[in-house]
N, C-alpha and C positions, 0 to 999 in steps of 0.2 A: 548176459555176458558176465565175465568175472574180471574184477580189477583188484589191484593190491594197494591198500591205503596204509601207509606207515608200517608195512610188514604184515598187515592183516588182510586176509582174502575176503572180498565182499562181492556178493552177487547183485547185479543191477539190471534193469531192463534196457534194451537197446535205446540209444538216443539220450541216455542219462548225462548229466553234467557233473562237473567237479563239485558243485554245491550239493547235489544229491549224494555223492560219495562221502562228503564230509559229514553230512547230516546223518546218514544211515550208520556210518562207522563211529559216530560220536568222537571224531578226531579233534584233538586240541588245535585251535586255530583262532587267531586274532584278525578281525575284519581289516582288510586293506593290506595284509601281509602277502608276500610272494609265496607261491607254491611251486614245487618241482614236479614235472610230468615227464616220465620216461616211457617210451613206446611199449617195451615189454622186456622180459628176462633175456631173450635171445639178443635183442638190440643192445641191452645193457652189458651182457657178458662178452659180446664180440669185441668190445672196445677195451676190455680189461687186459692188461699186459703183464701183470705180476701175480704170483701165487706164493703163499707161505705154507711150507710143510713144517708142522710142529711135532717135535719128537720128544722122547724122554730126556734128551741131552740139550735141547734148545731148538731153535728154528733155522730153517734154510729158505732163502728167497730165490725163486726161479723167475727169470725174465724171459718172456716168449720172444723168439726171433722174429724180426719184422720182415724177413726175406719172404718173397712170394714162393720160393722153392720149398719152404717149410710149412706153408699154409695148411696143407692137408694133415700134417702131423699135429700142428697146433690145434686144429679143429678136433682131432681125435682126443687130445689131452683134455680139452674143454668139455667134451662130452662124457669123459670117464674119470676125471680127477677125484671125485668123491669115493670111487671104488677103492682107492688106495688107503683110505682111513681105516684105522684099527688093524692094519697089516703089520707084520714084523719086518725088520731088515732081513732080507732073504740070504744075502751073503755080503761080505766085505773083504777086500784085499788091499794091497798097497796102492793099487791103481783105481779102485772103483768101489762104489756102494750100490747094491741093487735092492729095489723095493718092488714087491709084487708077490704072487702073480695075479693078473686079472685077465678077462677075456676081451678080445677086440676082433675086428674083421680085417686086420692088416695081413698082408702076404709077405713072407720072409724071402730074403735072398741069402746066398752063402758066401758073399764076398767079405774080404778083410779090408778094414778101413783104418786110417790114422785118426786119432781123436786128441783134442786139446784138453788141458786142465780146465775144469769148469763147464765142459759140455754136458748137456742133459740129453739122454738118448732113449728112444723107445726101442726096446729089444724084445725079440720073440725067441725065448730060450727053447732049445730043442727044435727050432724052426717051426714052432707051433703058435698060432694066434691065441690058443687057450692058455698060453704061458707068457703073457706079455708083462714085461717089467720096465721100470725106468732105471736107467743106469746113470749115476752121478759120478762124473770123472774127477779123480783126485789128482791126476798128473797126466802129462802127455804119454800116450801109449797107442799100440795097435791091437785090434781084436776083431774076431768074428762074432757078432752079436745076433745074427739072423735078422737084421733090421729090414724094414721095407725099402723098396728101391726109391726112396725119397730122401734127399739131403743127408745120406749116410745115417738116417734115423735121428739126426740131431734136430730138436725143436725148441730148445731153450738154453740159456746160460745161467749159471749160479751167480747171482749178484749180491748175495749176503749170506753169512752163516758158514763160511768155510771152516772155522774152528769147530763148529758143531759137526760138520761132515767128517772131520778126521777123528772125532771122538765116538762115532757110532760103531756099534758092534751088533752081531746078528740076533741078540736077544732084545734089542730096543724096539719100541713100538711107534708107529705113526699115529699120533693122537688126533690130528686134524689136518685137512688141506683146505685152505680158504683163499679166495681171490683177494688181492690187495687193491682196494678201490682207490684210485688216484683221481685228482680233479679232472685230468685230461680224459679219463674214461667216460665222463658223462657231461662234460662242459657244453656239448652241443645239444643237450636235451633242453626241453622248453622250460623257461621261467615264466610263470603265468600269474596274473593278478585278477583276471576276470573269472569269477566263479561260475559263470554261465557257459564256459567253454565245454563243448561236448567231448566225451571221452570214448575210447574204443576198448574192445576186448583185449585183455592182457596188459593194459596200461598200469604203470606204477605211479602212485601219487604220494608226495611227501609234503606234509602240511606244517611240521614243526620240528624243532631240534630239542632233544632232551639231554641235559647235562647232569652228571653226577659230581657234586662238589667235593673238594679235598678237605679232609678233617685237619690237615696240617696248616691251613691258611684261613683261619676264621675271619680275620679282618677283610682280606681280599674277597672272600666268598660273600660277605655282607655287601661289599661294594658291587659285586656282580648282581646280587639280588636287586639292589636299587636300580641298576641299569635295565634289567629285563622286566621290571614291573611296569614300565612305561613303554611307549612305542620304541622298538629297537631297530635303529636304522644302520645299515651297512655304510660306513663312512670311507673305508679304504678297501680296495679290491685288488689282490694280486694272486699269482699262482701259488705263493707260499702261505699266505694267510688272509683272513678277513679281519678288518679292524673296525672297532666300535669305540667312538671317541666322545660319546655323550657326557661322560663324567671326567673328561680330561682336566687336569689341574687339581684333582683331589688326591692328596698324597697319602700313601699307605706304607707302613714299615715293611722291610724285607721279611718274607716268611719262607714257605717251602720252595726251594729251587730244584728243578729237575729237568731232564731232557724234554724237549718240546716235540713230542711225536705227533703224527697226524691225529687230529681230534683233541689235542690238548688246548685248554683254555688258560690264558695267562693274563696277569695284570702288571703293567709297567710300574715299578716302585720308585724309580728315580729318573732324573734327566728331563729333557724337554717334553717328552710324552707321558709324564707322570699321570696316572689315572686312566690311561687308555687300556682297553681290553682287546685281546687278540685270540682268534681261534685258528689253529694251524691246519692248513690243507696238505702240507708236506712236512716231513721230519726235519727238525732243527736241533742243534746241540743246546745244552742248558746255557742260561745267561743270568748272571747275578742281578740284573736289572728287571727280571721277570719272575714274579711269584706264580706258582702253579695254582690256579683257581679250581680246576677240575678237568673232567674229560667228557667228550661227547659220547653218549651211549647209543643214541639213535638220531638219524637225520643228517648225517654228514653229506648225503647226496644233495639235500636242499642247500646246504652251505656252499657246496661246490658250484651249484648252478646260479646262486644269487649274485647279483651285480651291485655295484655302488649305487646308493640311493634307495635300494629295496628295503622294505621293512620285513623283519623275520620274527615269527612266533618262536620264542624260546621258553622252555620250562625247566625247572630243576627238581630233582628227586633225591633227597628230601627237599621240600620247599622252605621258604623263609618263615621263621617264627618271629612275627612282629606284633607286639602288644600295644604299641603306642597309638593313640587316637581312638582306641576302643574303650568301652566301659569296663569296669572291674568284672562285672558279670559276664560280659561277652568274652573277655579273656579267659575266664574260668571254663566256659564251655569249649572254647577253641583249643585249650591246652589238654583237655581230656583225651582227645584222639591220639595225642602223642604220649600219654601217660606221664605228663609233667605236672609237678606240684606247683601251685601258685601260692606265693606269700604276699599278702596285701600289705602295703605300707602307705603312709600319707593319709589321704582321705580314703577310707576303705568301703564306703557305701557302694552298693551294687551299681548305681548310676554315675559314680565318680569316673572321670576320664583319666586314663593312664598316660602319663607324660614321661616316665622314666622306667627302664627295665634293667635288671641286673641278674645275670650277665647281659652284656650288650649284644652278643653275637650268637646267631642260631647254632653254630657248631658247638659252642660252649654250653648252651642251654640243653642241647640234646645229650651232651656228656654228663652234665650235673643232674639232669632230670628234675630241676626246679628253677623257678625264676621269681624274683621279687618285682612287684609291680607297684609303682608309686602313683597315687591318684590325687587329682585336684578337682575342685568344683568346675563344672562345665562353664559357669559364668566367668571364671578367672582365666579361661583359655582365650587367647587373642587371635582372632581370624583376620588375615591380611589378604586383600585382593591386589595382586601385583600389576603394575602397568606394563604394557607391551612396548612402551616408548623408552624404557630405561633398562635394556637387557643386561648391560655390564654391572650396573649398580644393584639390580635385583639378584644377579648371580652372586655378587659379593655378600649381600645380606644373607642369602640362603646358605652360602658356604660357611660363614662364621657362626651362624646359629645352628647349623646341622640339618637345616631343611633340605639341603641338596640331596641327601640320601636317606632321609627319614621323614615320616609324616608329621612329626612334632619336633620343633627346634626350641632352643632356649637362649636368652640373652640377659645380661646383668644390667641393672639400672645404675648409671653413673651419676646422674644428677636428677633430683626431684624435689621441688619446693612448692608446697601447697600455696595457692594463690597466684603463682606466676604463670599457670596454664601452659607449662612446657615441661617435657621430660626428655632426658638424653640417656643414651645407652652406650656401653663400652664398644668401641670398634677395634680394628686391627690395622694399623697404618701400613704394615708390610703387605697384607693382602689387598689393601686399597690402592696400591700403586697402579697407575694407568686409568684411574676413574676419571675419564674425560667428562666435561659438562654434557649432560643429556637430560631431556625432559625438565629443564629448569622452569620454575614458575614465572609468570609474566606480571600479573596484577595483584594476585592474592593467594595466600596459602590457606586452604580450608582446614577447619578443625578435623582431626583424624588423619590428615595426610602425613605419610612417613617420608622423611627426607634424609639424605646423606650428603656430607660435605665433600665436594669434588676436589680434583687436583689443583684447582686454581687458588685454593686457600690452604693455610698452614695446617689446620686440623683435619687433614684429609681422612676420610673413613668414619668420622663421628656420625652417629645416628640419632635422630630426634623425632619427636612428635609434638604437635601443638593441640591443645584442647579447645581452642577458639580461633576464629579466623584472624589472619594478620596480613596486612597489605604492605608490610615494610621488610620483614625478615623471615627467613626460612625456619624450619623446625629445629635447626642446630644453631640458630642465632646468627647465621651468615646472610649476606645479601643474596638476592635471588639468583644472581649469576654464579654464585658459589655453591648452590644447592641443587641436588638432583632429587626429584620426587620419584620414589619407587612404587608407590601405591597408597592405599588408604585402608584404615582399619574398619572392618565391617561388622565385627563381632567383639564385644567385651570392652569397648572404648570407655564407657562410664565407670567400669570397675578398675580399669588401668590407672585412672587418676588417683585411686586410693593407695597404690603401691608406694613403697618408700625406697630411698637410696640404698643400694646394696641388695635389694630383692632380686630374685630371678624370675623373669617373665617367660612363660611358655607360649609359643606361637605356632600357628598352622597356616597353610595356604587355603584361602577360601576361594573356590572357583566360582566365577560368575555364571549365572544360569544361561 
């Protein structure tokens, strides 16, 4: 049997599963993500209601009539619409524009009918099915078009592009005719997470969404890269858009603002939902609060089917250029495939760990074709294992250090005095608002535990570490009830004690095994 996987035709034996199809086609897919399964092309297209005719002068949108009376004409259109591509405008008058001819099996009648502005008619010129045209009505009028004895030949209405219609002349060309896929076209198709689901001949499978990023929004694009590197969960589901809120609260400046057409990816740059990412299922006008991140190039069908709580596999082309946390040598190898020059700074040894890059953003690196990579000794990189019991405080720390959207963050030492066995780092009292007490110590703060002053104390947001156990005060010098423990340092603790006030410390998240 034959199935279609992300637009690629694949032959499989009877009884095959989605897992087989993904494996044989080598389709991008992250385990646990949702997949879209559509029965077949006919099932898919019978639910499509709009078509776009693209011409030299612009596009015209046709919306099929829902009336049962027009069903046979709509079927004829759906079976033949591709035949109108590359044809010229056959004629145009003050009342109509004709496109054709093509051959059909329709039978004409010789009656005269009244037509309205915006009607789309299947006409058999010369009363011959070999000369079938579509007539686009520009105004109310009466005519004998040799239409079939079905609904006066009317099968659709013009729902967009009237200005284009009035600009067309008989030398203009039909460049393409394409179905406009709307969410309601495929919303009843199956959303599947079980890879062992059996598939049938003619099934269409969608395993991922591919996005082309906008060159005009480098900061927003980097935010999007951070979001899709981890499990991407659909947090909000509506007919208009799919919302992804995993990095809500991360503010980005206004960048490229444009219309939010179907498939447009945006980032909210201000207001209550700052940092949220949206992918539009329907057209919307531009909004100054939304930066355009990019556009979906493949896989809108999957986004249409997905529901709140589903994980979705999303890739970007081109992908992210992120040098942080790699060795200088690893970066050199990775950049070669992009044709990008590496300029090593800081510690330049092959095994030095890159903790800064300039430019910061992928889009800018691709434009400049070079990147500076600043390295440090692996021993001076601090690894932190975060506690699951202090989500708000951990988020605060990751946000102010930059760990929230990069593999390496940085923080400046505010106080360090050798012999006192304590070190404090600069916080941000504005970002720390709302840090309620969570995961407060009870009997003892262990060496290496990282703490933050919570909102019960004056110096909210202060961050500290102790280098020896203390059963009286937290890492920021506050009583236990004023201290939130966010985790502990599992790499580089002995070296950290050697740092001085004003030094910048580079940190990473160390995942527990």
